[in-house]
C-alpha positions in Angstrom: 160.7 165.4 40.8 158.1 164.0 43.8 154.6 164.1 42.9 153.5 161.5 45.8 152.6 162.5 49.2 150.6 164.9 51.3 149.4 168.1 50.7 147.0 170.5 52.8 144.4 172.6 51.3 142.2 175.2 52.8 138.4 174.0 51.9 136.0 176.8 51.1 132.4 176.9 52.3 129.5 175.3 50.7 131.6 172.1 49.0 131.7 169.1 50.1 135.2 167.2 50.6 134.9 165.2 47.5 134.1 168.0 45.5 137.3 169.6 46.5 139.2 166.8 45.2 137.3 166.5 41.6 138.3 170.1 41.4 141.8 169.3 42.3 141.9 166.2 39.5 140.9 168.5 36.7 143.5 171.1 37.9 146.4 168.7 38.5 145.3 166.8 35.1 146.0 170.0 32.9 149.4 171.0 34.5 152.7 170.3 33.5 153.7 169.4 36.9 151.9 166.2 36.7 152.7 165.7 33.2 155.3 162.6 33.8 153.4 161.6 36.6 149.8 161.0 34.7 152.3 159.0 32.1 153.5 156.9 34.7 150.3 155.8 36.2 148.8 155.4 32.8 151.7 152.8 31.8 151.0 151.0 35.0 147.5 150.9 34.2 147.9 149.7 30.9 150.1 147.0 32.2 147.8 145.9 34.5 145.3 145.8 31.8 147.7 143.3 30.1 147.3 140.7 32.9 143.2 141.3 33.3 140.4 139.6 31.3 138.8 141.3 28.3 135.8 142.0 30.2 137.5 144.0 32.9 139.8 145.8 30.7 136.7 147.3 28.6 135.3 148.4 31.7 138.0 150.0 33.0 138.7 151.9 29.5 135.0 153.3 29.9 136.2 155.0 33.0 137.9 158.0 30.9 141.2 159.3 30.8 143.7 159.0 33.7 143.5 161.4 37.0 145.7 161.8 39.8 144.9 159.5 42.3 143.3 161.6 45.4 141.9 161.2 49.1 141.4 163.2 51.6 142.3 162.4 55.3 139.0 163.1 57.3 135.7 164.9 55.6 134.7 168.3 56.5 130.7 169.3 56.6 130.0 171.6 53.2 129.3 174.5 55.8 132.5 174.2 56.7 136.2 175.7 56.0 139.8 175.3 56.9 142.4 172.0 56.5 141.4 169.4 54.2 144.5 167.2 54.3 144.9 165.4 50.7 146.9 162.2 49.7 148.3 162.6 46.2 149.4 159.6 44.0 151.3 156.6 46.7 150.3 159.6 49.0 147.1 158.1 49.9 148.2 154.9 51.7 149.2 157.6 54.4 146.1 159.0 55.2 144.9 157.0 58.0 147.9 158.9 60.1 145.7 162.1 60.0 142.3 160.2 61.4 144.0 159.5 64.4 145.8 162.7 64.9 144.5 165.3 67.1 142.3 168.4 65.4 142.0 172.1 66.3 138.6 173.9 65.5 137.0 177.3 66.0 133.5 177.4 66.0 130.6 179.8 66.3 126.9 178.6 67.9 124.1 180.6 68.2 121.6 179.9 71.1 117.9 179.5 71.3 117.4 176.8 68.4 118.5 173.7 67.6 118.3 171.6 63.7 117.9 168.5 62.8 121.6 168.3 61.6 122.7 170.3 64.7 124.0 173.4 62.3 122.5 175.8 60.3 122.4 173.7 57.0 119.4 171.8 59.3 115.8 172.7 59.7 114.8 174.1 63.0 113.6 171.3 65.5 113.2 173.3 68.7 112.9 176.7 69.8 113.7 177.4 73.8 114.5 180.3 75.7 117.8 182.0 75.6 117.4 185.3 77.7 119.2 183.9 80.7 122.7 183.0 78.9 125.6 185.4 79.4 128.9 184.3 79.0 129.5 183.2 82.9 126.7 180.7 82.1 128.4 179.2 79.2 131.8 179.2 81.0 130.2 177.3 84.3 129.3 174.2 81.7 132.3 174.1 79.5 134.1 172.0 82.4 131.8 169.0 81.5 132.9 169.1 78.2 136.7 169.2 78.9 138.8 166.0 78.9 137.5 162.3 78.6 133.9 162.3 77.6 131.1 160.4 76.0 128.7 161.8 73.2 126.2 160.7 70.7 126.6 161.3 66.9 124.3 163.7 65.4 121.2 162.0 63.4 122.5 164.1 60.3 126.2 162.2 60.4 127.8 159.4 57.9 128.1 156.6 60.3 127.4 153.1 58.9 124.1 151.2 60.3 122.9 148.3 59.5 124.3 148.9 55.2 122.6 152.6 55.4 124.4 155.9 56.7 122.7 157.7 59.4 121.9 160.7 57.3 119.8 158.6 54.9 117.2 157.3 57.9 116.5 161.3 58.7 116.3 162.1 55.0 114.0 159.6 54.6 111.7 159.8 57.9 112.8 155.9 59.0 113.0 155.8 63.0 116.8 154.6 63.8 116.5 150.6 64.4 119.0 150.6 67.5 119.8 153.0 69.9 123.2 155.1 68.8 125.3 154.5 72.0 127.2 157.4 73.0 130.8 156.9 72.1 134.1 158.0 73.8 136.4 161.0 72.3 138.4 163.3 74.0 138.7 167.4 74.4 141.9 168.3 75.5 141.2 172.1 75.2 137.7 174.3 75.0 137.8 178.0 75.6 135.6 181.0 74.7 137.2 183.0 72.5 134.6 185.7 72.0 131.0 186.3 73.4 128.4 188.3 71.4 125.2 188.8 73.3 122.0 189.7 71.9 122.7 193.7 72.2 125.9 193.8 70.8 124.7 194.2 67.3 126.4 190.7 65.9 124.9 189.8 62.4 124.5 185.8 63.0 121.1 184.3 62.3 118.7 181.6 62.6 118.3 179.2 59.4 115.1 179.9 58.1 113.9 176.2 57.1 111.2 174.8 59.6 110.7 171.0 60.3 107.9 169.3 59.9 105.9 168.2 63.4 106.6 164.6 62.2 110.9 165.5 61.5 110.2 167.0 65.5 109.0 164.2 66.8 111.8 162.2 65.3 114.7 164.9 66.4 113.2 164.5 69.6 112.9 160.5 69.6 116.6 160.3 68.6 117.6 162.6 71.4 115.3 160.8 73.9 116.3 156.9 72.8 117.6 154.9 75.9 118.2 158.0 78.2 115.4 156.8 80.7 116.1 157.9 84.0 120.0 158.8 83.6 118.7 161.5 81.2 121.3 164.0 83.3 124.1 161.5 83.5 127.4 162.9 83.9 129.8 163.6 80.7 132.7 162.6 81.9 134.0 159.0 81.3 135.0 158.3 85.2 131.8 158.4 86.0 129.4 155.4 85.5 127.2 156.5 82.5 125.1 153.8 82.8 123.7 151.6 79.2 124.3 155.0 77.1 128.0 154.4 77.2 128.4 150.9 75.9 130.5 150.3 73.2 128.8 149.2 69.4 130.0 145.7 70.0 128.1 145.2 73.4 124.6 145.9 72.0 122.7 142.8 73.5 119.2 141.5 72.2 117.3 143.3 75.4 118.5 146.6 74.2 117.8 146.0 70.7 114.0 145.0 71.2 113.7 148.0 73.5 114.8 150.1 70.8 112.8 148.7 68.5 109.9 149.3 70.5 110.5 152.9 71.1 111.0 153.5 67.3 107.7 151.9 66.8 106.2 154.2 69.0 107.6 157.0 67.8 106.7 156.3 64.4 102.9 156.0 65.6 103.3 159.1 67.4 104.7 160.8 64.8 101.8 159.4 61.9 99.1 160.2 64.6 100.4 164.1 65.0 100.3 164.6 61.2 96.9 163.2 61.4 96.1 165.9 63.9 97.5 168.7 61.8 96.1 167.5 58.5 92.3 167.6 60.3 93.0 170.9 61.4 94.2 172.1 58.4 91.4 170.6 56.2 93.4 167.6 54.6 91.1 165.1 54.0 93.0 161.7 55.6 93.8 158.6 53.3 91.5 156.1 53.8 94.1 153.3 54.6 94.7 155.7 57.9 91.1 155.9 59.2 91.0 152.1 58.6 94.2 151.7 60.8 92.6 154.6 63.4 89.6 152.7 63.8 90.9 149.3 64.5 93.7 150.7 66.7 90.4 152.7 68.5 88.7 149.2 69.3 91.6 148.3 71.6 92.4 151.8 73.0 91.4 155.3 72.9 92.8 157.5 70.5 95.1 159.8 72.6 94.8 163.4 72.5 97.5 164.7 70.2 100.0 167.2 71.9 99.6 170.7 71.2 102.2 172.6 69.3 105.5 173.8 70.3 105.7 177.2 71.7 108.1 179.7 70.0 109.6 181.7 72.3 109.6 185.4 71.7 112.1 187.4 73.7 113.6 191.1 72.8 116.7 191.7 70.9 118.7 188.8 69.3 119.9 185.5 70.7 123.5 185.6 71.8 126.2 183.8 70.3 129.4 182.1 71.3 132.6 181.6 69.6 134.8 178.6 70.7 138.3 177.1 69.8 139.0 173.4 70.9 141.2 170.6 70.1 139.6 167.3 69.9 140.5 163.6 69.5 139.3 161.2 66.7 135.7 160.7 66.3 134.5 164.1 68.2 131.4 165.7 66.4 132.0 169.6 67.2 128.1 169.8 66.1 127.3 167.6 68.8 129.5 169.6 71.4 127.6 173.0 70.5 124.3 171.5 70.6 125.2 169.6 73.9 126.2 172.9 75.2 122.9 174.0 74.7 120.9 171.7 76.5 123.5 172.1 79.6 122.7 175.7 79.4 118.8 174.8 79.7 118.4 176.1 75.9 119.6 174.8 72.5 122.2 175.7 70.4 123.2 175.3 66.4 126.4 175.9 64.8 126.7 178.9 62.4 130.5 178.6 61.6 132.8 176.1 61.6 137.1 176.1 61.0 139.3 173.3 61.1 142.4 175.6 62.1 144.9 173.0 62.4 145.0 168.7 61.8 148.3 167.1 62.9 151.3 169.4 61.5 149.5 171.2 59.1 147.6 174.7 60.2 146.2 177.6 58.9 148.7 180.7 58.0 151.7 178.1 58.0 151.4 175.3 55.5 148.1 174.9 54.0 147.6 176.1 50.2 144.8 178.6 49.9 141.9 177.7 48.0 141.8 180.9 45.8 145.4 179.7 44.1 144.1 176.5 42.4 141.3 179.3 40.4 141.7 178.2 36.5 144.8 180.6 35.1 146.6 180.9 38.5 149.9 179.0 38.8 150.2 179.9 42.6 150.1 176.2 43.8 152.4 174.6 41.8 155.4 175.7 43.8 153.4 175.2 47.0 152.6 171.7 46.3 156.2 170.9 45.1 157.5 171.8 48.5 154.4 170.0 50.4 154.8 166.8 48.4 159.0 167.0 49.5 158.5 167.6 52.6 156.0 164.9 53.3 158.6 162.6 51.6 161.3 163.5 53.7 159.3 163.1 56.6 158.0 159.7 55.7 161.7 158.3 54.7 162.4 159.3 58.7 159.5 156.5 59.9 
């Protein structure tokens, strides 16, 4: 019986991809279907332990019971649902094949606001007019995002920079030390499947958390890093995109110095902005901040703090657009939604996302429903058995 290979599950909203794998390990570990698999895995582990030192053997034994080895072929955000490729046992060695394949998404974006994470899980960093947005207006900018384009990853992403994830910089309020370059990706198709105007009675709503002034300044600085005079550069790869299009390997020392200086400037502005609002709210400024402000005042006049960002009030709800797209590896759907809002002279945030297809796995065809894995429900056994056998047949053909 084949117990190694690839399966696909329909990830529910509200769980990370890692949480889904842990839940599956518990379910698989209690099933008779994987009993022989676990016994063979334990025997192999014991054999390896006998070849290792006592220290390594005792360290490994502290990990607990043997579990079915699992991995996923591309993470999904907690708010997202849909196809999650799961490698089982030796099938984990084939997961890299699913990182390079095309993926299909169904996304919903709401206009008028942007958040630090570009989706509804984040904090609101900007509010902009949305009354002028129509279905025709959205269709008019979509061609900029079709084909080979460049996009900047969201500040809240898992990209590694100097040993630290981007989202860790964002959460800790640390300025990004270097410019995050725009990266190439391919949008094979991008279509509007539904447009809901503000007066349509839709039930989509804005997130409720508001970013602090410091967080808003950090989000704005991230968007403007390296933009300069070519802020309106074309998204298409066939046109010279300037320094923003340079790959990670082509970072130059001069660019790093420029980005560092910009980050220092941004941090200073954010600190002064915080001080302004603290004073406005009657909060005492810390002694060290007063000293720093005094020393800076000797060399240059304290700049006037920026006024609070206006909040646009328009009649009716903001409009919402439903999009269906096929994208390449490395594409951030959150960035697409955000950038469409910018292209329309407004803002946009992702409020729903479903991965409907990844490679040969597609919802409604060969993806196992998450409800089938609930305790006491063995509906998944035959489906997993069939999927593993099919994936093994496909692997044997190559």
